[in-house]
C-alpha positions in Angstrom: 80.7 143.3 84.3 80.6 139.9 86.1 82.1 136.9 84.8 80.7 133.3 85.8 83.8 131.0 87.5 82.8 127.7 86.7 84.3 125.1 89.3 84.8 121.3 88.3 85.3 118.9 91.5 85.4 115.0 90.4 84.4 112.7 93.2 84.4 108.8 92.5 81.4 107.1 93.9 82.7 103.5 94.7 80.1 101.0 95.2 81.7 99.2 98.0 85.0 98.7 99.9 85.8 96.2 97.4 86.7 98.7 94.9 89.4 100.4 97.2 93.3 99.7 96.5 94.8 97.9 99.5 96.3 101.4 100.5 92.9 102.7 100.6 91.3 99.7 102.3 94.0 100.0 105.2 93.4 103.9 105.8 89.5 103.2 105.5 89.3 100.2 107.9 91.8 102.4 110.2 88.9 105.2 110.3 86.5 103.1 111.0 88.5 101.3 114.0 89.3 104.6 115.5 85.6 105.5 115.9 85.8 103.2 119.3 87.9 105.8 120.8 85.8 108.5 120.4 84.9 110.6 123.8 81.2 111.4 122.5 78.9 111.4 125.7 76.9 114.5 124.6 76.2 114.0 120.7 76.5 110.0 121.1 78.0 110.5 117.5 81.5 108.7 116.9 83.7 109.9 114.3 87.3 108.7 113.6 89.8 110.0 111.4 93.3 107.9 110.0 96.1 109.5 108.0 98.0 107.2 105.8 101.5 108.4 106.0 104.1 108.1 103.3 106.0 105.5 105.4 102.9 103.0 105.1 101.8 103.7 109.0 98.5 105.1 110.0 98.0 107.9 112.4 94.5 108.0 114.0 92.4 110.8 115.4 88.9 110.7 117.1 86.4 113.4 117.8 86.8 114.6 121.5 83.9 116.4 123.0 83.8 118.3 126.6 81.1 119.8 128.6 81.9 123.1 128.1 80.7 123.1 124.7 82.3 124.2 122.2 85.8 123.2 123.7 85.6 119.7 121.8 87.4 118.8 118.8 86.7 116.8 115.6 88.3 113.9 114.8 89.7 115.1 111.3 91.5 118.1 113.7 92.7 115.8 116.6 94.4 113.6 113.7 96.1 116.3 112.0 97.0 118.3 114.9 98.4 115.3 116.6 100.5 114.3 113.9 101.7 117.7 113.5 102.6 117.7 117.0 104.0 114.3 117.3 105.8 113.8 114.1 105.8 116.8 112.0 108.3 115.5 109.3 105.5 112.8 108.1 103.7 113.3 104.7 100.3 112.5 104.7 99.4 110.2 101.2 95.7 109.6 102.3 93.1 110.1 104.2 89.7 108.6 105.7 87.0 109.8 107.9 84.2 107.4 109.4 81.4 108.2 111.4 78.4 106.2 113.3 76.2 106.6 116.2 77.6 105.1 119.6 74.9 102.3 119.0 74.6 102.0 115.5 75.8 101.3 111.8 78.4 103.7 110.0 77.0 106.4 107.9 77.3 109.2 105.5 79.3 112.0 107.1 81.0 115.3 106.0 83.5 117.4 107.6 82.7 120.6 109.2 83.5 123.9 107.6 86.6 124.7 110.4 87.9 120.8 109.5 87.7 121.5 106.0 90.3 124.8 106.1 92.3 123.0 108.4 92.5 119.8 105.9 93.2 122.2 103.2 96.0 124.1 104.8 97.6 120.6 106.0 97.5 119.8 102.1 98.9 123.0 101.0 101.6 122.9 103.5 103.0 119.8 102.3 102.6 120.7 98.9 100.7 117.5 97.5 97.4 116.6 97.2 96.2 114.2 99.8 93.5 111.9 98.6 90.2 111.7 100.8 87.8 109.0 101.4 84.2 109.5 103.1 81.3 107.4 103.8 78.5 108.2 101.4 74.8 106.9 101.4 73.9 103.3 101.3 77.4 102.3 102.0 79.0 104.0 99.1 82.3 105.7 99.6 83.2 109.0 98.0 87.0 109.3 96.8 88.0 112.6 96.4 91.4 113.6 94.8 92.3 116.2 97.1 91.4 117.8 100.5 91.0 121.1 98.7 88.2 119.8 96.6 85.9 120.0 99.6 86.7 123.7 100.0 87.5 125.4 97.0 87.7 128.8 98.2 89.8 128.1 101.1 91.0 131.2 103.4 94.7 132.1 103.5 96.9 134.7 105.1 98.5 135.2 102.0 95.3 136.7 100.5 95.3 139.5 103.2 96.7 142.8 102.2 100.4 143.6 103.4 100.5 145.9 106.4 
């Protein structure tokens, strides 16, 4: 007999940037600033990601498109992969993502499925939740307590049968 599984995800909806803590405001502004460095000549959709590190520094990533679609990479993954390659011992204590058209205002944007998987795996690797800020509609900001909230049923190689 089937039994229902109930999931609860709490997301704080902030009316504006004024509700952010100082650390959150830093990573939020750095994600927005990163959009200026996106390489998006095909979609014209600029995405920036920022990782707030335990030492107070910020590491940024941007979307990088390529004519040989789908060889490009999303901002979330460039930030996480770049950090892992250059500062593998760093601990992430916060993350923010921002998006805008090449000529336009910032608006809502959610990470794709591949980014959600990568994000949750990085969170699992460091063994502590990573809070996330995402842009919502009408200039609101979504505050997630954990990257895992975006992907409650993530893929894990640990779940595969033993060989």
